[in-house]
Backbone as CSV, one residue per row, in Angstrom:
resi,resn,N_x,N_y,N_z,CA_x,CA_y,CA_z,C_x,C_y,C_z
1,MET,102.780,65.980,86.097,103.432,65.257,87.276,103.796,66.404,88.336
2,LEU,103.700,66.403,89.380,104.180,67.231,90.417,105.513,67.064,90.759
3,LEU,106.426,68.075,90.494,107.845,67.898,90.737,108.115,68.185,92.251
4,LEU,109.418,68.463,92.851,109.505,68.857,94.142,109.115,70.318,94.089
5,SER,107.955,70.468,94.764,107.327,71.902,94.902,106.640,72.117,96.154
6,SER,105.836,73.112,96.402,105.027,73.522,97.511,103.775,72.921,97.544
7,GLY,103.483,72.672,96.225,102.132,71.705,96.153,102.060,70.370,96.329
8,LEU,103.436,69.781,96.018,103.611,68.497,96.553,103.413,68.098,97.962
9,PHE,104.104,68.965,98.701,104.175,68.981,100.033,102.665,69.024,100.715
10,TYR,101.946,70.038,100.104,100.697,70.503,100.702,99.767,69.095,100.357
11,LEU,99.876,68.522,99.212,99.338,67.241,98.755,99.367,66.094,99.670
12,ILE,100.651,65.948,99.983,101.077,64.944,100.879,100.708,65.132,102.323
13,GLY,100.948,66.279,102.635,100.848,66.743,104.044,99.192,66.647,104.429
14,GLY,98.411,67.090,103.254,97.281,67.357,103.690,96.355,65.949,103.636
15,SER,97.063,64.882,102.964,96.484,63.499,102.829,96.875,62.688,103.989
16,VAL,97.944,63.059,104.654,98.259,62.461,105.882,97.587,63.168,107.169
17,LEU,97.264,64.325,107.122,96.606,65.079,108.264,95.149,64.574,108.217
18,PHE,94.700,64.366,106.971,93.320,64.195,106.909,93.021,62.655,107.557
19,LEU,93.887,61.715,107.068,93.822,60.336,107.547,93.991,60.271,109.059
20,ILE,94.922,61.052,109.582,95.157,61.132,111.162,93.760,61.475,111.551
21,CYS,93.263,62.662,110.951,91.940,63.006,111.877,90.865,61.909,111.701
22,LEU,90.669,61.289,110.629,89.695,60.335,110.657,90.050,59.262,111.705
23,ALA,91.310,58.739,111.756,91.643,57.609,112.807,91.235,58.209,114.174
24,LEU,91.880,59.342,114.453,91.855,59.916,115.841,90.443,60.697,116.239
25,ARG,89.541,60.591,115.273,88.233,61.319,115.343,88.333,62.737,115.988
26,GLN,89.143,63.452,115.172,89.391,65.017,115.582,88.077,65.739,115.315
27,PRO,88.002,66.840,115.853,87.005,67.882,115.635,86.640,68.167,114.123
28,LYS,85.449,68.589,113.938,85.086,68.862,112.530,86.127,69.825,111.790
29,SER,86.498,70.964,112.590,87.121,71.918,112.188,88.529,71.432,111.649
30,VAL,89.259,70.488,112.527,90.481,70.026,112.068,90.403,69.090,110.731
31,LYS,89.364,68.232,110.709,88.909,67.540,109.359,88.809,68.478,108.132
32,ALA,88.187,69.285,108.334,87.956,70.146,107.290,89.253,71.032,106.790
33,SER,89.920,71.406,107.781,91.191,72.008,107.559,92.259,71.189,106.666
34,SER,92.319,69.904,107.192,93.150,68.905,106.557,92.680,68.676,105.156
35,ALA,91.516,68.635,104.826,90.719,68.329,103.377,91.196,69.516,102.750
36,LEU,91.135,70.754,103.157,91.400,72.094,102.389,92.794,71.917,101.974
37,LEU,93.619,71.758,102.691,95.189,71.345,102.486,95.422,70.469,101.345
38,LEU,94.730,69.307,101.360,94.709,68.213,100.414,94.186,68.837,99.125
39,LEU,93.030,69.581,99.044,92.418,70.085,97.967,93.466,71.520,97.371
40,LEU,94.175,71.808,98.415,95.004,73.088,97.777,96.199,72.420,97.084
41,GLY,96.729,71.194,97.569,97.761,70.373,96.681,97.147,69.851,95.313
42,GLY,95.783,69.785,95.380,95.015,69.313,94.087,94.914,70.360,93.147
43,PHE,94.788,71.653,93.633,94.812,72.667,92.929,96.047,72.914,91.997
44,ASN,97.196,72.808,92.974,98.599,72.677,92.194,98.721,71.638,91.317
45,LEU,98.382,70.547,91.529,98.338,69.425,90.487,97.485,69.780,89.228
46,PHE,96.311,70.133,89.504,95.678,70.753,88.156,96.356,71.862,87.443
47,VAL,96.793,72.708,87.979,97.581,73.763,87.362,98.605,73.126,86.625
48,ASP,99.691,72.362,87.195,100.600,71.597,86.428,100.194,70.756,85.282
49,GLN,99.187,70.128,85.410,98.684,68.882,84.401,98.000,70.096,83.233
50,GLU,97.376,71.032,83.866,96.616,71.919,82.693,97.741,72.536,81.637
51,ARG,98.965,72.906,82.334,100.091,73.368,81.338,100.411,72.378,80.619
52,ALA,100.379,71.163,80.878,100.837,69.904,79.997,99.924,69.648,78.887
53,VAL,98.883,69.535,79.133,97.552,68.953,78.408,96.548,69.751,77.862
54,GLY,96.424,70.980,78.463,95.392,71.827,78.127,94.036,71.787,79.183
55,PRO,93.204,72.986,79.237,92.100,72.837,80.086,91.030,71.844,79.528
56,GLN,90.745,71.604,78.402,89.584,71.122,78.003,89.589,69.753,78.416
57,ALA,90.906,69.129,78.370,91.030,67.592,78.727,90.874,67.620,80.602
58,LEU,90.843,68.459,80.983,91.057,68.276,82.481,89.434,69.212,83.154
59,MET,88.565,69.476,82.289,87.285,70.098,82.538,86.655,69.437,83.749
60,GLY,86.542,68.083,83.495,85.877,67.375,84.777,86.728,67.460,86.133
61,ALA,88.037,67.487,85.979,88.724,67.538,87.259,88.561,69.057,87.876
62,ALA,88.594,69.972,87.049,88.121,71.393,87.465,86.861,71.391,88.252
63,ILE,85.740,70.906,87.704,84.382,70.875,88.236,84.437,69.974,89.665
64,LEU,85.054,68.961,89.464,85.318,68.108,90.751,85.990,68.974,92.076
65,LEU,87.080,69.422,91.443,87.831,70.530,92.422,87.172,71.452,93.050
66,ILE,86.379,72.348,92.192,85.490,73.220,92.691,84.399,72.821,93.799
67,ILE,83.792,71.674,93.400,82.904,71.134,94.302,83.172,70.711,95.464
68,LEU,84.361,69.836,95.482,84.877,69.386,96.775,85.374,70.621,97.548
69,PHE,85.996,71.491,96.940,86.470,72.596,97.609,85.342,73.512,98.230
70,ALA,84.420,73.688,97.707,83.111,74.388,98.274,82.520,73.632,99.400
71,ILE,82.451,72.382,99.384,81.871,71.640,100.539,82.924,71.490,101.640
72,ALA,84.203,71.441,101.375,85.180,71.342,102.482,85.328,72.836,103.181
73,TYR,85.116,73.930,102.347,85.379,75.124,102.841,84.128,75.460,103.767
74,ALA,82.696,75.296,103.296,81.587,75.367,103.994,81.602,74.562,105.231
75,TYR,82.108,73.311,105.249,82.128,72.498,106.393,83.065,73.232,107.607
76,LEU,84.187,73.874,106.929,85.079,74.488,107.951,84.282,75.688,108.658
77,CYS,83.638,76.529,107.805,82.776,77.558,108.183,81.685,77.030,109.329
78,ALA,81.083,76.153,109.008,79.941,75.575,109.730,80.502,75.061,111.146
79,SER,81.704,74.504,111.117,82.205,73.914,112.440,82.725,74.914,113.428
80,VAL,83.202,76.253,112.640,83.746,77.286,113.575,82.294,77.879,114.240
81,LEU,81.339,77.977,113.389,80.185,78.803,114.031,79.386,77.902,114.954
82,GLU,79.377,76.743,114.747,78.681,75.651,115.760,79.282,75.764,117.104
83,ARG,80.796,76.310,116.980,81.390,76.202,118.383,81.071,77.435,119.312
84,ILE,80.485,78.448,118.592,80.234,79.504,118.986,78.724,79.998,119.392
85,GLY,77.964,78.764,119.148,76.569,78.802,119.507,75.589,78.941,118.421
86,PHE,75.969,78.913,116.952,75.197,78.758,116.019,74.478,77.493,115.874
87,LEU,73.127,77.390,116.040,72.708,76.009,116.156,71.920,75.488,114.879
88,SER,70.963,76.581,114.259,70.133,76.138,113.184,70.949,76.237,111.836
89,ARG,70.517,75.552,110.815,71.272,75.478,109.545,71.245,76.791,109.004
90,TRP,69.964,77.485,109.114,69.889,78.886,108.568,70.914,79.819,109.052
91,GLN,70.958,79.655,110.482,72.000,80.694,111.233,73.462,80.570,110.651
92,VAL,73.759,79.316,110.334,75.020,79.008,109.842,75.238,79.393,108.294
93,ILE,74.177,79.345,107.616,74.248,79.824,106.151,74.543,81.311,106.124
94,VAL,73.592,81.874,107.043,73.623,83.447,106.973,75.017,83.856,107.714
95,GLY,75.332,83.185,108.766,76.507,83.609,109.315,77.823,83.558,108.827
96,ALA,77.794,82.515,108.086,79.196,82.115,107.176,78.933,82.810,105.690
97,TYR,77.976,83.459,105.487,77.722,84.039,104.294,77.959,83.152,102.982
98,LEU,77.290,81.895,103.428,77.282,80.956,102.224,76.251,81.199,101.132
99,HIS,75.335,82.015,101.409,74.393,82.503,100.295,75.272,83.477,99.207
100,ALA,76.475,83.937,99.887,76.984,84.828,98.879,78.363,84.057,98.283
101,PHE,78.561,82.998,99.047,80.041,82.410,98.866,79.772,81.273,97.552
102,TYR,78.778,80.728,97.683,78.430,79.722,96.468,78.089,80.401,95.083
103,PRO,77.368,81.260,95.133,76.965,82.035,93.948,78.360,82.685,93.393
104,SER,79.176,83.265,94.331,80.528,83.868,94.032,81.536,82.845,93.099
105,LEU,81.515,81.777,93.987,82.431,80.600,93.508,81.892,80.090,92.104
106,LEU,80.585,80.002,91.953,80.051,79.472,90.740,80.321,80.709,89.466
107,GLY,80.306,81.760,89.937,80.510,82.922,89.095,81.719,82.956,88.466
108,VAL,82.811,82.853,89.234,84.162,82.707,88.783,84.547,81.603,87.944
109,PHE,83.851,80.545,88.318,84.011,79.188,87.554,83.461,79.417,86.042
110,LEU,82.420,80.257,86.141,81.738,80.323,84.750,82.426,81.535,83.846
111,LEU,82.954,82.284,84.578,83.885,83.503,84.077,85.119,82.552,83.559
112,TRP,85.575,81.827,84.194,86.961,80.918,83.652,86.461,80.000,82.511
113,PHE,85.332,79.610,82.605,84.843,78.565,81.556,84.750,79.310,80.292
114,ILE,84.147,80.615,80.529,83.877,81.211,79.350,85.039,81.989,78.534
115,LYS,86.006,82.514,79.317,87.151,83.118,78.980,88.352,82.123,78.541
116,SER,88.021,81.226,77.370,88.825,80.442,76.867,90.191,81.064,76.508
117,ASP,90.399,82.350,76.349,91.585,82.893,75.584,92.521,83.499,76.817
118,VAL,92.390,83.139,77.979,93.074,83.419,78.967,94.297,82.441,79.214
119,GLU,95.657,83.069,79.122,96.697,82.032,79.127,96.861,81.512,80.546
120,GLN,97.441,80.252,80.737,97.499,79.534,81.841,96.152,79.519,82.572
121,ARG,95.155,78.836,81.803,93.919,78.832,82.668,93.870,78.030,84.016
122,GLY,94.660,77.105,84.019,94.752,76.360,85.314,94.813,77.480,86.456
123,LEU,96.270,78.311,86.312,96.593,78.938,87.336,95.292,80.152,87.283
124,ALA,94.828,80.586,86.326,93.642,81.622,86.362,92.610,81.081,87.049
125,LEU,92.254,79.921,87.216,91.087,79.319,88.059,91.451,79.413,89.469
126,TYR,92.830,79.007,89.898,93.204,79.169,91.308,93.232,80.453,91.753
127,VAL,93.535,81.445,90.774,93.586,82.860,91.232,92.290,83.329,91.648
128,PHE,91.237,83.056,90.671,89.915,83.241,90.877,89.350,82.873,92.287
129,VAL,89.703,81.646,92.626,89.270,81.054,93.665,89.672,81.568,95.018
130,VAL,91.080,81.870,95.008,91.728,82.643,96.079,91.014,84.074,96.330
131,PHE,90.797,84.657,95.163,89.970,86.049,95.169,88.754,85.894,95.963
132,VAL,87.969,84.937,95.518,86.793,84.909,96.248,86.916,84.606,97.705
133,LEU,87.848,83.661,98.109,88.277,83.389,99.450,88.495,84.499,100.132
134,SER,89.335,85.367,99.612,89.979,86.615,100.326,88.877,87.626,100.620
135,ILE,87.785,87.710,99.711,86.535,88.577,100.204,85.839,87.909,101.357
136,HIS,85.442,86.512,100.852,84.763,85.753,101.990,85.123,85.839,103.399
137,VAL,86.405,85.487,103.393,87.115,85.470,104.736,86.726,86.698,105.528
138,ALA,86.724,87.805,105.009,86.811,89.031,105.839,85.371,89.112,106.250
139,LEU,84.184,88.768,105.629,82.789,88.834,105.865,82.590,87.758,106.975
140,PHE,83.222,86.579,106.918,83.152,85.556,107.872,83.765,85.938,109.159
141,ILE,84.860,86.766,109.237,85.435,87.128,110.326,84.539,88.192,110.928
142,SER,83.837,88.774,110.253,82.845,90.109,110.863,81.842,89.272,111.727
143,THR,81.472,87.902,111.411,80.416,87.045,111.819,80.984,86.758,113.285
144,ILE,82.267,86.132,113.089,82.884,85.760,114.379,83.110,86.830,115.486
145,THR,83.524,87.924,115.024,83.888,88.980,115.950,82.389,89.661,116.609
146,ARG,81.418,89.691,115.895,80.031,90.130,116.351,78.719,88.943,115.973
147,PRO,78.887,87.811,116.657,77.837,86.897,116.373,76.536,87.113,116.795
148,GLU,76.471,88.231,117.707,75.093,88.519,118.278,74.259,89.216,117.194
149,ARG,74.857,89.795,116.098,74.125,90.422,115.162,73.051,89.285,114.533
150,ILE,73.527,88.108,114.475,72.599,86.954,113.704,71.924,86.278,114.738
151,LEU,72.602,86.026,115.804,72.158,85.013,116.947,70.966,85.779,117.703
152,LYS,71.052,87.214,117.583,70.156,87.939,118.561,70.325,87.671,119.939
153,ARG,71.414,87.282,120.359,71.707,86.792,121.798,73.109,86.822,121.984
154,GLU,73.665,86.690,123.161,75.209,86.502,123.264,75.347,85.016,123.067
155,PRO,76.561,84.929,122.446,77.057,83.708,121.803,77.592,82.795,123.168
156,VAL,77.368,81.408,123.032,77.872,80.518,124.243,78.886,79.688,123.761
157,PRO,80.086,79.871,123.527,81.062,79.250,122.887,81.400,77.911,123.894
158,THR,81.828,76.951,123.110,82.228,75.767,123.850,83.637,75.807,124.380
159,THR,83.944,74.991,125.472,85.192,75.187,126.037,86.400,74.330,125.353
160,GLN,85.853,73.400,124.457,86.756,72.718,123.673,87.542,73.492,122.819
161,SER,88.678,73.312,122.442,89.540,74.100,121.652,89.366,73.729,120.203
162,LEU,89.138,74.848,119.221,88.697,74.527,117.772,89.943,73.593,117.005
163,VAL,90.975,73.872,117.343,92.211,73.141,116.835,93.221,72.764,117.947
164,PRO,93.306,71.434,117.988,94.393,70.967,119.017,95.969,71.626,118.767
165,PRO,96.545,71.620,119.631,98.182,72.152,119.481,98.928,71.207,118.352
166,TRP,98.812,69.871,118.404,99.476,69.197,117.355,99.194,69.403,116.049
167,PHE,98.115,70.019,115.881,97.625,70.239,114.414,98.347,71.726,113.995
168,TRP,98.490,72.602,114.784,99.210,73.704,114.567,100.741,73.438,114.247
169,ILE,101.339,72.620,114.980,102.629,72.097,114.729,102.774,71.409,113.335
170,ALA,101.803,70.465,112.971,102.052,70.031,111.667,101.588,70.750,110.520
171,LEU,100.770,71.859,110.927,100.533,72.737,109.734,101.832,73.490,109.684
172,GLY,102.582,74.081,110.500,103.712,74.814,110.357,104.731,74.005,109.754
173,SER,104.869,72.715,109.867,105.850,71.793,109.345,105.603,71.718,107.964
174,VAL,104.359,71.363,107.537,103.829,71.458,106.182,104.184,72.582,105.402
175,THR,103.844,73.559,105.965,104.081,75.081,105.396,105.685,75.337,105.258
176,LEU,106.539,74.782,106.276,107.991,74.898,106.145,108.571,74.071,104.860
177,LEU,107.986,73.138,105.005,108.428,72.039,103.985,108.113,72.337,102.575
178,ALA,107.008,73.168,102.424,106.507,73.587,101.151,107.523,74.718,100.781
179,ILE,107.685,75.521,101.501,108.750,76.643,101.081,110.190,76.089,100.812
180,VAL,110.521,75.214,101.552,111.680,74.792,101.219,111.784,73.925,100.010
181,GLY,110.761,73.118,99.828,110.580,72.358,98.613,110.430,73.154,97.402
182,GLU,109.865,74.243,97.419,109.784,75.240,96.172,111.293,75.821,96.065
183,GLN,112.131,76.108,96.992,113.234,76.633,96.720,114.281,75.577,96.134
184,LEU,114.167,74.416,96.471,114.987,73.349,95.923,114.556,72.897,94.701
185,GLY,113.155,73.034,94.419,112.557,72.467,93.158,112.645,73.314,92.046
186,ARG,111.084,73.789,91.545,110.992,74.391,90.277,111.126,75.779,90.639
187,ARG,110.692,76.296,91.728,110.812,77.760,92.161,109.786,78.478,91.559
188,ASP,108.475,77.909,91.508,107.340,78.766,91.098,106.797,79.521,92.184
189,TRP,107.241,80.634,92.141,106.963,81.675,93.266,105.332,82.162,93.216
190,THR,104.860,82.210,92.047,103.428,82.473,91.837,102.610,81.459,92.632
191,LEU,102.744,80.377,92.198,101.973,79.334,93.120,102.277,79.277,94.490
192,LEU,103.555,79.260,94.939,103.921,79.341,96.207,103.162,80.384,97.141
193,SER,103.110,81.579,96.662,102.520,82.777,97.131,101.048,82.586,97.434
194,LEU,100.275,81.896,96.165,99.033,81.610,96.283,98.776,80.520,97.410
195,ASN,99.637,79.558,97.408,99.574,78.618,98.424,99.613,78.942,99.999
196,LEU,100.480,80.092,100.164,100.637,80.626,101.496,99.586,81.493,101.830
197,LEU,98.816,82.210,100.868,97.947,83.141,100.958,96.803,82.365,101.507
198,THR,96.547,81.287,100.655,95.209,80.337,101.064,95.224,79.833,102.290
199,THR,96.483,79.402,102.634,96.831,78.836,104.075,96.330,79.805,105.202
200,LEU,96.796,81.008,104.982,96.518,82.140,105.886,95.041,82.322,105.911
201,ILE,94.488,82.193,104.801,92.966,82.427,104.783,92.446,81.150,105.696
202,PHE,92.687,80.102,105.534,92.147,78.954,106.100,92.366,79.232,107.758
203,ILE,93.257,79.673,108.319,93.573,79.911,109.821,93.197,80.925,110.203
204,ALA,92.897,82.045,109.525,92.428,83.353,109.972,91.289,83.223,110.860
205,PRO,90.262,82.496,110.454,88.817,82.419,111.554,89.423,81.933,112.924
206,PHE,90.346,80.710,112.820,90.803,80.131,114.158,91.648,81.350,115.025
207,VAL,92.406,82.094,114.110,93.203,82.925,114.932,92.478,84.112,115.627
208,VAL,91.251,84.550,114.916,90.648,85.617,115.297,89.775,85.236,116.408
209,LEU,89.248,84.148,116.366,88.283,83.536,117.257,89.182,83.081,118.651
210,SER,90.258,82.612,118.594,91.057,82.251,119.656,91.465,83.857,120.417
211,PHE,91.759,84.711,119.607,92.234,86.027,120.182,90.915,86.712,120.986
212,LYS,89.862,86.435,120.337,88.425,86.976,120.900,88.173,86.478,122.170
213,TRP,88.247,85.007,122.378,88.047,84.191,123.494,88.983,84.653,124.641
214,ARG,90.355,84.771,124.222,91.243,85.214,125.357,90.987,86.554,125.922
215,SER,90.706,87.517,124.960,90.392,88.679,125.651,89.022,89.070,126.060
216,GLY,88.231,87.954,126.127,87.101,87.998,126.895,86.051,88.873,125.996
């Protein structure tokens, strides 16, 4: 059970934001970001439950988390690339480095599955996922900053904002509540650090792309 913690606020905040996005028909990028925040809370719940009952009892949950996370993250990458002129599915796959991301994610999951002697296996899986994300987002940003390498032409970005202002306010509020909640709750700074790092990874493409558009 999640006590007062950063994961609890990410789980609740992500759920509320995702439902709002569905109700208000927000852009794909916002829906994907909300889903990823929800799954971030899911990873926290998985870590907590794994500590209580062991990893074998939650193997199905681990597989489901990885699959949903892979889908949501790929959806986020695709939504960003579509906004800057990537039209074909192949361009999106190559531009988002999904042909490298999926095998890497599968690889760390298999490594986690095989290494049964690792302590706190739930936390180890979360660390592995964040490690893959940290490498992938750097490659993805290289596509955002120089999309013509794959498009073979100048990109034609849409004028519509990737992320509406209200979402930044909501994300900032959830993050602040997560920090306060962890301080008042169990004070698991390892999980909080992973949560904050993952959040920064999620928003990094938006920040880089916004800066690129403003700078021309």
